N, C-alpha and C positions, 0 to 999 in steps of 0.2 A: 638157747639154740638159737637166736634172733640175732641177726648180723646189725652191728652198731653203726649209724650212718648219718652224719652228720646233714643238717638241713643249710647247710653257709658252703662259702664256697671255697674252700679250705680243702689243699689236697693231701692226704695220709703220706708220712713217710715211708718211702720205697720199700727200706727192711722192715719195716712196722706190716708194710701190706704182704710182702713176701712169706712173712711168717705165718699172719693169719691165714693163708694162702695154705701153708703146707698143713697148719691145722685142720683148715676144714677140711683139707682131702686128706688126714689120717683119720679123720672123726668117722669121714665117711665111708671108709677103707673096712673103719672096725663095727658101723653099724650093719656094713654088707654082710661082715664074717659070724655076727650073732645071729642070724635067722634068714627065713628065707625073702627070696628079694619082694619089696614091697612094689605095689601095682600103678603107685604114684609117682608123678615125675615130681612132686613138692616130697618133704619129710614127712613120714609116715606118724604121728603122732597119736593116733588109736590108742585110749587108754591112760591119756595123758592127769596127769589129778589137778593140773591149772588150764586158766581160760574154760571154768565151765558154765558160766551163764553170767547174766546180768541183769539190770535193771534201770534202766535209763530215759532220759527224754529226748525225743527228736526234735527236730528243727519246724517241726509243725504243731509242738505242742504236748504232742501224746506219748504217754510212758510204754515203753516196750521192752520187752523181755524176749527171749529164742523161743519159745512159744507161739508166739505172732506169726512165725514163720515157720512152723513147721509144714513139713513136706516140699521147703526149698532147700535150698543149698545157700547157705548164709557167707560171706567173703567179710571180713571183716579188717578194717586195718587203723591204726592209730597216726594221727599227723594234726598238722594243723595250716592255714588258710595261708597263714604269710613264708610258708616254707618256699623255696623260690626253684626248687627244683626236684625233690627225691617224693615230695607228696604229691606233685601236679602227674608226675610220670609216670605214678604207681594206679593213681586215679583213673588215666590216659588207658591204662594196663590192663584193669579192671573191665574199663565201658570197651576193647577192643575185645577181651576176653566173652563180655557178656554178647554180641553181635556174633562173634562165633560161633554163638550157641543156637544161634537161627530160631526156630519153633520152640526151642528149648528155655529161651531168652525169660522167659517170665517166670521160670521158677529159679533163677540165683538173684540174690537180695543182694547186693554191696551196702555195707556200712562203715560209714566215717566214723570214727569217736575222736572226739576235739580235744586236743592234747592244750587247746588255749582259751578257756571259755571266757576269759575277759576281754578277749579281740576278737572272736569268731561269734559275732551277734546270729540270732537266730536268721536275719534275713541274710544276714552277708551269707551265712554258710546255704541256706536255700539258693541263692543265685550259686554258689560255686559247685555244689551238686547239678544244678540245669546245666551247667556249663560240660561236663561229663555226660552224665544220664541223667533225666526224669525221673526215671525210678531209684537212684541214690536217695541214701536219706544219711544223715547225718546227727551223732548220737551225743549228747551230755552229760558231764556227770558234776553235781556241783565241785568249786576249786578245792574245798577241803575233804571231798573223798575221792578226789583222782589219786594222790598217790596208792592209797587201797586198791584200787581197780587196776589200775599199773600192776602193782607186783601179784593179781590175781592171774594175771594173763602173763606176767615173767615180761613187761615192755619196759625196756629203760626211758626216761625221757629228765633231762635237766637244762633251766632257762639258761640261757648265756645273755648276758648284759651287752648291750651296744654302745653307742657314744652316746646317743642322747637317749633321755628318759622316753622309755615305751619304744626304742627300737629294736628289743630284744629280739633274739632270735631260740630255737628250741634246739639240739639234740637229742635225736633220739632215737631206738630202733626201726625198722623199718619191713618188716614181714607181714604177710597179711595171712590170715586164720580162716581156714575151711571148715564151718560145720554142719553136716549132713544132715540129710530131712527130718531125723530122727531127733535134730538138737544137739549132738556129740561132736565135739571137735573130731579132727580126723586127720589133716592134712597142714602143712604151714608151708610158705610161700615164699622163701628171702627174696630182698629186693634185686629183682634182674630178671627173675624169671619172666618168659615171655608167656604172653596173652596165649598161645595155641598150648602149652603147657599148663595153664589155671583150666582154662575151658576143658584139655581132656580127664584132669580130674575133676572139675565140677561134673562130668556127666557119668563119669564111674561112680559118684556118687549119688547123680540122680538115678542110675539104676539098682540100686542096691532098696528094701522092702523099709517102707517108715514101720519102727519101732514103738511100739507103746510103753 
């Protein structure tokens, strides 16, 4: 369900772009026909068997799980600092969404999971998060464990070598996962979702009671 986007400046073939758009529209129509309309602006993934949780370390060296954010909505995004466009655009959108929450802003926790732990050091990530919102946290998985984490979230990523050593980029899916205050994954927002749409879904989740 995650749209694949490239963190490079390549442009997709127009026929492939059209085909993907038609498939997305068709899939949306099938989902709409299968049951009542979802209240969410994003894709309702309530009850999904994936994206069930994590046990990672943040850029301050603190071990984090979903339990740390009970009572908050968690927005999770997978990316890397050297991404030239998709990642900063996504983080900027999440920062805007948080501002739109007004007095409820403190109840949204944004988490950025690094797909490039070799280059995304804690110092770099601390500054990168602060550039968008000081409350944002970057999370790390050991490089050997990253493939299993990506599979658990159905996130695609692939290293693409550059012209010189260390100049590689990473192709990756660019959706955002929203977890409700009880720690359940509920909504997926594809790249391009507006800050207004994300904020509206966060408000809906915050209005739900916290379950034990």
